[in-house]
N, CA, C and O of each residue as an XYZ file, in Angstrom:
716
protein
N       0.845     -1.185      0.000
C       0.000      0.000      0.000
C       0.891      1.250      0.000
O       1.947      1.284      0.632
N       0.439      2.250     -0.714
C       1.151      3.531     -0.787
C       0.553      4.460      0.256
O      -0.649      4.724      0.246
N       1.390      4.953      1.150
C       0.922      5.894      2.161
C       0.697      7.239      1.482
O       1.649      7.972      1.214
N      -0.568      7.563      1.203
C      -0.926      8.762      0.455
C      -0.905      9.993      1.344
O      -0.449     11.063      0.942
N      -1.414      9.818      2.579
C      -1.462     10.922      3.525
C      -1.622     10.354      4.932
O      -2.296      9.345      5.141
N      -0.981     11.031      5.897
C      -1.144     10.631      7.291
C      -0.897     11.819      8.199
O       0.039     12.594      8.000
N      -1.756     11.946      9.203
C      -1.559     12.918     10.274
C      -2.083     12.287     11.561
O      -2.249     11.069     11.628
N      -2.342     13.097     12.578
C      -2.795     12.567     13.867
C      -4.221     12.025     13.821
O      -4.610     11.226     14.673
N      -5.005     12.459     12.823
C      -6.410     12.075     12.772
C      -6.713     10.945     11.795
O      -7.555     10.091     12.075
N      -6.030     10.934     10.644
C      -6.349      9.940      9.612
C      -5.098      9.449      8.898
O      -4.037     10.071      8.940
N      -5.267      8.319      8.246
C      -4.250      7.779      7.346
C      -4.982      7.290      6.105
O      -6.010      6.620      6.203
N      -4.443      7.633      4.930
C      -5.049      7.231      3.659
C      -3.997      6.471      2.868
O      -2.899      6.977      2.635
N      -4.338      5.243      2.451
C      -3.417      4.417      1.678
C      -4.109      3.936      0.399
O      -5.283      3.566      0.414
N      -3.364      3.949     -0.699
C      -3.836      3.431     -1.987
C      -3.021      2.199     -2.338
O      -1.841      2.113     -1.999
N      -3.647      1.243     -3.019
C      -2.903      0.055     -3.431
C      -2.016      0.324     -4.645
O      -1.080     -0.429     -4.914
N      -2.314      1.408     -5.383
C      -1.500      1.790     -6.543
C      -1.711      3.268     -6.807
O      -2.631      3.876     -6.259
N      -0.881      3.838     -7.627
C      -1.039      5.240     -7.999
C      -2.270      5.364     -8.889
O      -2.370      4.685     -9.911
N      -3.213      6.233     -8.503
C      -4.433      6.382     -9.305
C      -4.140      6.886    -10.719
O      -3.219      7.671    -10.944
N      -4.948      6.411    -11.652
C      -4.889      6.885    -13.032
C      -6.289      7.342    -13.402
O      -7.241      6.561    -13.412
N      -6.388      8.629    -13.707
C      -7.676      9.216    -14.062
C      -7.488     10.041    -15.327
O      -6.364     10.336    -15.734
N      -8.600     10.405    -15.936
C      -8.521     11.285    -17.092
C      -9.773     12.137    -17.174
O     -10.806     11.827    -16.580
N      -9.650     13.212    -17.922
C     -10.753     14.117    -18.191
C     -11.343     13.746    -19.552
O     -10.635     13.730    -20.559
N     -12.625     13.453    -19.573
C     -13.300     13.100    -20.820
C     -13.718     14.359    -21.567
O     -13.864     15.427    -20.972
N     -13.904     14.226    -22.858
C     -14.344     15.363    -23.666
C     -15.230     14.840    -24.790
O     -15.080     13.701    -25.233
N     -16.156     15.685    -25.247
C     -17.042     15.256    -26.338
C     -16.266     15.045    -27.634
O     -15.310     15.763    -27.923
N     -16.686     14.062    -28.397
C     -16.090     13.813    -29.712
C     -17.219     13.728    -30.746
O     -18.374     13.498    -30.387
N     -16.887     13.912    -32.019
C     -17.925     13.821    -33.055
C     -18.673     12.487    -32.982
O     -18.102     11.463    -32.605
N     -19.905     12.514    -33.334
C     -20.791     11.350    -33.385
C     -21.278     10.866    -32.018
O     -21.932      9.826    -31.939
N     -20.974     11.596    -30.941
C     -21.544     11.246    -29.642
C     -22.990     11.708    -29.600
O     -23.361     12.707    -30.217
N     -23.789     10.968    -28.868
C     -25.190     11.370    -28.702
C     -25.267     12.556    -27.738
O     -24.321     12.823    -26.995
N     -26.382     13.253    -27.755
C     -26.587     14.372    -26.826
C     -26.528     13.878    -25.386
O     -26.025     14.572    -24.502
N     -27.043     12.681    -25.158
C     -27.022     12.094    -23.820
C     -25.579     11.850    -23.349
O     -25.244     12.155    -22.205
N     -24.734     11.310    -24.216
C     -23.326     11.068    -23.865
C     -22.605     12.378    -23.578
O     -21.812     12.463    -22.640
N     -22.874     13.385    -24.373
C     -22.251     14.699    -24.161
C     -22.718     15.290    -22.837
O     -21.915     15.875    -22.111
N     -23.986     15.152    -22.512
C     -24.509     15.662    -21.246
C     -23.868     14.934    -20.063
O     -23.552     15.557    -19.049
N     -23.675     13.623    -20.188
C     -23.020     12.855    -19.120
C     -21.590     13.347    -18.893
O     -21.132     13.422    -17.753
N     -20.893     13.678    -19.966
C     -19.532     14.195    -19.842
C     -19.540     15.564    -19.162
O     -18.677     15.854    -18.334
N     -20.507     16.394    -19.510
C     -20.610     17.710    -18.862
C     -20.873     17.573    -17.369
O     -20.327     18.333    -16.570
N     -21.701     16.615    -16.989
C     -22.046     16.418    -15.582
C     -20.920     15.755    -14.791
O     -20.635     16.145    -13.659
N     -20.287     14.758    -15.391
C     -19.220     14.021    -14.709
C     -18.082     13.784    -15.695
O     -18.005     12.725    -16.317
N     -17.189     14.780    -15.838
C     -16.157     14.703    -16.872
C     -14.947     13.821    -16.529
O     -14.133     13.530    -17.405
N     -14.822     13.394    -15.268
C     -13.664     12.592    -14.883
C     -14.014     11.115    -14.849
O     -15.146     10.735    -14.551
N     -13.011     10.279    -15.162
C     -13.198      8.832    -15.103
C     -11.946      8.195    -14.496
O     -10.817      8.578    -14.802
N     -12.184      7.210    -13.624
C     -11.106      6.428    -13.022
C     -10.763      5.289    -13.983
O     -11.653      4.563    -14.426
N      -9.479      5.130    -14.307
C      -9.065      4.176    -15.332
C      -8.685      2.793    -14.814
O      -8.413      1.891    -15.607
N      -8.663      2.613    -13.487
C      -8.334      1.301    -12.928
C      -8.980      1.148    -11.558
O      -9.217      2.137    -10.865
N      -9.260     -0.071    -11.175
C      -9.825     -0.311     -9.850
C      -8.792      0.052     -8.787
O      -7.628     -0.341     -8.865
N      -9.250      0.815     -7.789
C      -8.378      1.239     -6.691
C      -8.897      0.674     -5.378
O     -10.092      0.739     -5.089
N      -7.990      0.122     -4.592
C      -8.307     -0.310     -3.231
C      -7.659      0.694     -2.294
O      -6.451      0.927     -2.343
N      -8.479      1.280     -1.445
C      -8.029      2.356     -0.570
C      -8.353      1.973      0.870
O      -9.435      1.462      1.160
N      -7.416      2.223      1.756
C      -7.650      1.992      3.176
C      -7.597      3.344      3.876
O      -6.622      4.086      3.760
N      -8.665      3.645      4.603
C      -8.721      4.863      5.404
C      -8.732      4.438      6.861
O      -9.587      3.658      7.282
N      -7.782      4.949      7.627
C      -7.723      4.662      9.052
C      -8.123      5.922      9.801
O      -7.495      6.971      9.656
N      -9.173      5.807     10.602
C      -9.644      6.913     11.432
C      -8.950      6.789     12.777
O      -9.265      5.894     13.562
N      -8.006      7.683     13.047
C      -7.217      7.615     14.277
C      -7.780      8.493     15.387
O      -7.184      8.585     16.460
N      -8.918      9.139     15.148
C      -9.477     10.060     16.135
C      -9.941      9.348     17.388
O      -9.786      9.877     18.489
N     -10.508      8.160     17.245
C     -11.072      7.485     18.402
C     -10.551      6.072     18.579
O      -9.922      5.762     19.591
N     -10.802      5.223     17.616
C     -10.567      3.799     17.869
C      -9.787      3.095     16.772
O      -9.898      1.877     16.632
N      -9.001      3.825     15.992
C      -8.231      3.233     14.904
C      -9.100      2.370     14.001
O      -8.706      1.273     13.606
N     -10.264      2.866     13.684
C     -11.188      2.171     12.800
C     -10.662      2.232     11.377
O     -10.288      3.301     10.895
N     -10.632      1.089     10.703
C     -10.164      1.027      9.323
C     -11.339      0.782      8.384
O     -12.227     -0.023      8.665
N     -11.320      1.494      7.269
C     -12.341      1.352      6.239
C     -11.653      0.974      4.935
O     -10.701      1.630      4.512
N     -12.137     -0.080      4.308
C     -11.620     -0.499      3.008
C     -12.588     -0.009      1.939
O     -13.761     -0.385      1.925
N     -12.087      0.827      1.054
C     -12.894      1.445      0.014
C     -12.399      0.932     -1.337
O     -11.193      0.831     -1.564
N     -13.320      0.612     -2.221
C     -12.968      0.235     -3.592
C     -13.595      1.266     -4.524
O     -14.798      1.522     -4.469
N     -12.763      1.851     -5.377
C     -13.266      2.726     -6.433
C     -13.058      1.963     -7.736
O     -11.930      1.706     -8.156
N     -14.159      1.614     -8.350
C     -14.147      0.746     -9.511
C     -13.583      1.453    -10.746
O     -13.693      2.670    -10.896
N     -12.984      0.658    -11.615
C     -12.583      1.154    -12.932
C     -13.852      1.655    -13.618
O     -14.878      0.975    -13.614
N     -13.775      2.835    -14.201
C     -14.942      3.411    -14.864
C     -15.749      4.347    -13.985
O     -16.700      4.967    -14.461
N     -15.391      4.465    -12.699
C     -16.122      5.379    -11.808
C     -16.019      6.804    -12.352
O     -14.936      7.263    -12.714
N     -17.159      7.498    -12.405
C     -17.219      8.859    -12.945
C     -17.593      9.830    -11.834
O     -18.404      9.510    -10.965
N     -16.996     11.021    -11.867
C     -17.332     12.063    -10.892
C     -17.149     13.417    -11.541
O     -16.616     13.536    -12.644
N     -17.610     14.447    -10.822
C     -17.666     15.783    -11.419
C     -16.461     16.667    -11.112
O     -16.424     17.820    -11.543
N     -15.493     16.162    -10.391
C     -14.360     17.010    -10.001
C     -14.716     17.777     -8.745
O     -15.715     17.475     -8.092
N     -13.917     18.752     -8.406
C     -14.185     19.566     -7.219
C     -15.382     20.465     -7.506
O     -15.368     21.245     -8.459
N     -16.394     20.354     -6.694
C     -17.628     21.136     -6.903
C     -17.446     22.557     -6.373
O     -17.939     22.910     -5.301
N     -16.738     23.345     -7.139
C     -16.439     24.724     -6.753
C     -17.341     25.655     -7.560
O     -17.264     25.678     -8.788
N     -18.197     26.422     -6.881
C     -19.046     27.365     -7.623
C     -18.190     28.342     -8.436
O     -17.139     28.797     -7.986
N     -18.659     28.644     -9.620
C     -17.922     29.509    -10.546
C     -17.497     30.833     -9.896
O     -16.421     31.347    -10.202
N     -18.315     31.383     -9.017
C     -18.003     32.661     -8.378
C     -16.696     32.595     -7.566
O     -16.052     33.624     -7.356
N     -16.300     31.399     -7.111
C     -15.093     31.241     -6.298
C     -13.871     30.774     -7.089
O     -12.799     30.595     -6.512
N     -14.016     30.575     -8.396
C     -12.902     30.073     -9.198
C     -11.674     30.968     -9.089
O     -10.551     30.464     -9.096
N     -11.855     32.262     -8.989
C     -10.690     33.158     -8.906
C      -9.953     33.010     -7.577
O      -8.767     33.330     -7.496
N     -10.630     32.533     -6.537
C      -9.990     32.321     -5.233
C      -9.400     30.918     -5.082
O      -8.305     30.742     -4.547
N     -10.141     29.936     -5.559
C      -9.779     28.538     -5.310
C      -9.209     27.852     -6.538
O      -8.209     27.138     -6.450
N      -9.832     28.064     -7.664
C      -9.470     27.372     -8.898
C     -10.692     26.679     -9.456
O     -11.760     26.709     -8.844
N     -10.546     26.057    -10.610
C     -11.668     25.379    -11.252
C     -11.749     23.923    -10.812
O     -10.797     23.363    -10.267
N     -12.901     23.331    -11.060
C     -13.116     21.948    -10.631
C     -12.260     20.944    -11.381
O     -12.127     19.801    -10.943
N     -11.674     21.350    -12.509
C     -10.886     20.410    -13.305
C      -9.373     20.514    -13.056
O      -8.592     19.869    -13.756
N      -8.959     21.301    -12.087
C      -7.517     21.425    -11.817
C      -6.956     20.105    -11.298
O      -7.589     19.439    -10.479
N      -5.774     19.725    -11.772
C      -5.199     18.416    -11.422
C      -5.023     18.181     -9.922
O      -5.176     17.051     -9.459
N      -4.711     19.209     -9.167
C      -4.477     19.010     -7.735
C      -5.748     18.633     -6.968
O      -5.674     18.209     -5.814
N      -6.908     18.785     -7.603
C      -8.168     18.410     -6.954
C      -8.674     17.036     -7.387
O      -9.630     16.532     -6.798
N      -8.070     16.421     -8.388
C      -8.628     15.200     -8.979
C      -8.776     14.046     -7.998
O      -9.872     13.509     -7.844
N      -7.707     13.661     -7.340
C      -7.761     12.488     -6.457
C      -8.612     12.791     -5.233
O      -9.404     11.954     -4.801
N      -8.451     13.984     -4.672
C      -9.247     14.376     -3.503
C     -10.734     14.361     -3.829
O     -11.534     13.842     -3.050
N     -11.111     14.924     -4.973
C     -12.530     14.978     -5.323
C     -13.072     13.594     -5.665
O     -14.231     13.298     -5.372
N     -12.252     12.739     -6.282
C     -12.697     11.383     -6.607
C     -13.043     10.612     -5.332
O     -14.128     10.041     -5.224
N     -12.131     10.598     -4.381
C     -12.353      9.844     -3.154
C     -13.483     10.465     -2.334
O     -14.329      9.745     -1.804
N     -13.504     11.778     -2.224
C     -14.557     12.457     -1.463
C     -15.936     12.201     -2.083
O     -16.895     11.929     -1.361
N     -16.043     12.286     -3.406
C     -17.328     12.026     -4.062
C     -17.784     10.582     -3.818
O     -18.964     10.336     -3.570
N     -16.855      9.638     -3.889
C     -17.204      8.233     -3.625
C     -17.762      8.081     -2.213
O     -18.752      7.378     -2.012
N     -17.136      8.732     -1.235
C     -17.598      8.652      0.151
C     -18.948      9.336      0.333
O     -19.798      8.851      1.080
N     -19.144     10.452     -0.345
C     -20.416     11.172     -0.227
C     -21.558     10.431     -0.898
O     -22.703     10.539     -0.460
N     -21.272      9.687     -1.944
C     -22.297      8.902     -2.628
C     -22.621      7.603     -1.881
O     -23.672      7.000     -2.099
N     -21.711      7.181     -1.001
C     -21.856      5.904     -0.293
C     -21.488      6.091      1.176
O     -20.428      5.643      1.614
N     -22.354      6.747      1.931
C     -22.059      7.071      3.330
C     -21.699      5.859      4.182
O     -20.894      5.954      5.109
N     -22.301      4.728      3.860
C     -22.064      3.531      4.677
C     -20.608      3.073      4.619
O     -20.139      2.376      5.519
N     -19.895      3.459      3.568
C     -18.494      3.043      3.456
C     -17.655      3.523      4.637
O     -16.656      2.902      4.999
N     -18.080      4.642      5.234
C     -17.349      5.189      6.388
C     -18.273      5.388      7.585
O     -18.104      6.323      8.367
N     -19.238      4.505      7.714
C     -20.123      4.504      8.877
C     -20.874      5.817      9.062
O     -21.100      6.248     10.193
N     -21.264      6.460      7.956
C     -22.003      7.721      8.001
C     -21.242      8.845      8.697
O     -21.864      9.758      9.240
N     -19.940      8.798      8.691
C     -19.117      9.808      9.374
C     -18.828     10.973      8.426
O     -17.848     10.959      7.681
N     -19.692     11.968      8.472
C     -19.592     13.127      7.591
C     -18.254     13.838      7.740
O     -17.627     14.194      6.742
N     -17.817     14.047      8.967
C     -16.576     14.792      9.182
C     -15.362     14.011      8.682
O     -14.391     14.614      8.225
N     -15.400     12.683      8.760
C     -14.290     11.889      8.220
C     -14.157     12.128      6.719
O     -13.040     12.202      6.207
N     -15.265     12.249      6.014
C     -15.180     12.512      4.570
C     -14.487     13.850      4.306
O     -13.741     13.983      3.336
N     -14.732     14.838      5.165
C     -14.068     16.139      5.022
C     -12.580     16.021      5.320
O     -11.761     16.614      4.617
N     -12.220     15.264      6.353
C     -10.797     15.064      6.672
C     -10.065     14.361      5.527
O      -8.913     14.683      5.234
N     -10.726     13.413      4.889
C     -10.134     12.702      3.747
C      -9.907     13.683      2.588
O      -8.847     13.677      1.963
N     -10.898     14.512      2.314
C     -10.771     15.521      1.255
C      -9.569     16.426      1.517
O      -8.747     16.647      0.627
N      -9.470     16.942      2.722
C      -8.386     17.864      3.067
C      -7.036     17.151      3.057
O      -6.043     17.715      2.597
N      -6.990     15.912      3.561
C      -5.743     15.150      3.549
C      -5.224     14.915      2.145
O      -4.029     15.059      1.887
N      -6.120     14.553      1.238
C      -5.707     14.347     -0.163
C      -5.253     15.654     -0.800
O      -4.339     15.658     -1.624
N      -5.881     16.756     -0.425
C      -5.444     18.049     -0.970
C      -4.086     18.458     -0.406
O      -3.279     19.069     -1.107
N      -3.831     18.125      0.855
C      -2.496     18.399      1.414
C      -1.441     17.615      0.653
O      -0.377     18.146      0.334
N      -1.732     16.357      0.363
C      -0.753     15.532     -0.364
C      -0.518     16.055     -1.777
O       0.538     15.814     -2.363
N      -1.504     16.773     -2.327
C      -1.362     17.369     -3.663
C      -0.812     18.795     -3.589
O      -0.741     19.499     -4.597
N      -0.428     19.206     -2.389
C       0.186     20.510     -2.134
C      -0.723     21.689     -2.499
O      -0.260     22.710     -3.008
N      -2.014     21.530     -2.234
C      -2.940     22.653     -2.348
C      -2.621     23.594     -1.180
O      -2.448     23.142     -0.049
N      -2.543     24.887     -1.451
C      -2.115     25.844     -0.419
C      -3.092     25.871      0.762
O      -4.270     25.540      0.623
N      -2.578     26.270      1.912
C      -3.335     26.240      3.164
C      -4.611     27.070      3.093
O      -5.646     26.639      3.602
N      -4.567     28.247      2.475
C      -5.760     29.087      2.390
C      -6.868     28.395      1.605
O      -8.022     28.406      2.032
N      -6.534     27.795      0.467
C      -7.536     27.100     -0.341
C      -8.113     25.904      0.418
O      -9.321     25.668      0.388
N      -7.240     25.150      1.099
C      -7.719     24.008      1.890
C      -8.668     24.468      2.983
O      -9.710     23.852      3.207
N      -8.308     25.553      3.667
C      -9.140     26.082      4.744
C     -10.514     26.482      4.197
O     -11.549     26.139      4.769
N     -10.501     27.206      3.090
C     -11.744     27.672      2.481
C     -12.610     26.492      2.034
O     -13.817     26.476      2.279
N     -11.998     25.518      1.385
C     -12.732     24.344      0.915
C     -13.261     23.531      2.098
O     -14.412     23.094      2.093
N     -12.416     23.332      3.107
C     -12.830     22.545      4.279
C     -14.081     23.128      4.917
O     -15.044     22.407      5.174
N     -14.069     24.418      5.169
C     -15.208     25.025      5.861
C     -16.437     25.120      4.966
O     -17.565     24.993      5.445
N     -16.230     25.340      3.685
C     -17.364     25.389      2.756
C     -18.014     24.019      2.643
O     -19.232     23.895      2.770
N     -17.207     22.988      2.403
C     -17.726     21.624      2.255
C     -18.359     21.147      3.553
O     -19.461     20.597      3.542
N     -17.677     21.350      4.661
C     -18.178     20.876      5.944
C     -19.521     21.525      6.284
O     -20.448     20.840      6.719
N     -19.629     22.834      6.088
C     -20.886     23.512      6.396
C     -21.987     23.143      5.412
O     -23.146     23.013      5.807
N     -21.649     22.972      4.152
C     -22.651     22.524      3.176
C     -23.195     21.153      3.592
O     -24.406     20.930      3.596
N     -22.288     20.247      3.941
C     -22.730     18.909      4.329
C     -23.558     18.946      5.610
O     -24.527     18.196      5.732
N     -23.202     19.791      6.553
C     -23.960     19.896      7.807
C     -25.396     20.322      7.552
O     -26.330     19.767      8.130
N     -25.566     21.302      6.690
C     -26.872     21.926      6.554
C     -27.645     21.534      5.301
O     -28.864     21.702      5.265
N     -26.982     21.023      4.283
C     -27.681     20.785      3.016
C     -27.423     19.426      2.388
O     -28.319     18.864      1.759
N     -26.229     18.887      2.540
C     -25.850     17.819      1.656
C     -25.594     16.447      2.218
O     -25.362     15.523      1.439
N     -25.621     16.250      3.525
C     -25.295     14.937      4.062
C     -26.493     14.454      4.853
O     -26.793     14.979      5.925
N     -27.176     13.455      4.322
C     -28.321     12.884      5.015
C     -27.846     11.585      5.637
O     -27.490     10.640      4.933
N     -27.843     11.545      6.957
C     -27.347     10.363      7.648
C     -28.299      9.195      7.438
O     -29.519      9.359      7.453
N     -27.733      8.030      7.245
C     -28.513      6.813      7.071
C     -28.991      6.365      8.449
O     -28.192      5.897      9.260
N     -30.261      6.503      8.711
C     -30.827      6.161     10.020
C     -31.029      4.652     10.191
O     -31.403      4.201     11.273
N     -30.787      3.875      9.142
C     -31.010      2.437      9.229
C     -29.789      1.692      9.761
O     -29.855      0.487     10.001
N     -28.677      2.399      9.946
C     -27.474      1.724     10.416
C     -27.698      1.146     11.811
O     -28.255      1.810     12.685
N     -27.263     -0.084     12.009
C     -27.449     -0.757     13.294
C     -26.247     -0.566     14.215
O     -26.215     -1.116     15.316
N     -25.267      0.206     13.773
C     -24.050      0.344     14.550
C     -23.698      1.807     14.757
O     -24.032      2.670     13.945
N     -23.023      2.058     15.851
C     -22.500      3.394     16.083
C     -21.052      3.260     16.500
O     -20.605      2.184     16.897
N     -20.325      4.356     16.408
C     -18.912      4.341     16.733
C     -18.727      4.713     18.195
O     -19.388      5.621     18.698
N     -17.842      4.020     18.869
C     -17.533      4.377     20.246
C     -16.019      4.484     20.381
O     -15.297      4.365     19.391
N     -15.543      4.704     21.582
C     -14.124      4.951     21.768
C     -13.249      3.747     21.448
O     -12.157      3.923     20.909
N     -13.680      2.549     21.754
C     -12.791      1.399     21.614
C     -13.251      0.340     20.626
O     -12.442     -0.462     20.159
N     -14.519      0.327     20.306
C     -15.016     -0.716     19.426
C     -16.360     -0.318     18.857
O     -16.922      0.709     19.239
N     -16.878     -1.121     17.949
C     -18.203     -0.895     17.383
C     -19.130     -1.954     17.951
O     -18.805     -3.142     17.952
N     -20.296     -1.516     18.437
C     -21.241     -2.455     19.014
C     -22.644     -2.140     18.529
O     -22.903     -1.025     18.076
N     -23.555     -3.101     18.615
C     -24.927     -2.832     18.189
C     -25.579     -1.777     19.080
O     -25.301     -1.702     20.276
N     -26.441     -0.975     18.487
C     -27.208     -0.017     19.274
C     -28.241     -0.792     20.086
O     -28.706     -1.840     19.637
N     -28.604     -0.309     21.255
C     -29.515     -1.029     22.144
C     -30.851     -1.349     21.481
O     -31.366     -2.457     21.633
N     -31.425     -0.379     20.738
C     -32.740     -0.635     20.164
C     -32.711     -1.670     19.047
O     -33.767     -2.132     18.615
N     -31.549     -2.037     18.578
C     -31.438     -3.020     17.503
C     -30.830     -4.338     17.973
O     -30.441     -5.168     17.151
N     -30.745     -4.535     19.272
C     -30.115     -5.731     19.809
C     -30.828     -6.993     19.343
O     -30.177     -7.998     19.058
N     -32.170     -6.957     19.260
C     -32.901     -8.133     18.794
C     -32.503     -8.531     17.390
O     -32.290     -9.711     17.111
N     -32.400     -7.553     16.501
C     -32.015     -7.830     15.114
C     -30.637     -8.461     15.036
O     -30.423     -9.401     14.270
N     -29.713     -7.955     15.814
C     -28.344     -8.459     15.796
C     -28.278     -9.861     16.370
O     -27.538    -10.706     15.865
N     -29.044    -10.118     17.422
C     -29.026    -11.446     18.039
C     -29.569    -12.529     17.116
O     -29.247    -13.705     17.285
N     -30.392    -12.143     16.140
C     -30.928    -13.113     15.183
C     -29.860    -13.602     14.219
O     -30.023    -14.655     13.603
N     -28.761    -12.853     14.077
C     -27.715    -13.218     13.111
C     -26.945    -14.443     13.514
O     -26.037    -14.865     12.798
């Protein structure tokens, strides 16, 4: 595994160096194909196995797979902020936005931990040497957007995170005992 990023809170490891590309319309594409490229112009060119270690509480490890062919929109930066932060297609945002989008589309991959997804985004941007001001601005914008608009916690999860281990929630003990 390649140690992509590590600090006191998280560790991110990839099984290989990611290979991604920016898609573009070509002659003879359908309007639907062109629209898909406009919405999600990036594509992952190989299956990636990623390990995220949450060191904040209990050294919880999450194994994430990003499939070959996975498509995402890049860094979702509103056009009004492009002069401060940059555009969504800038190379230094590619890996961070790919992993963050995968986590946001699949909350269960990280136990519905909204803040962990933000830490992963910022960690990947640090590894890509995005300047501190841009990281700060993105962190607070993304985190607040997710708090108030964009992260709906999955209430069906039967587990919660604690300091030392993961255990069934009391109200779901019957369901777990049936297993």
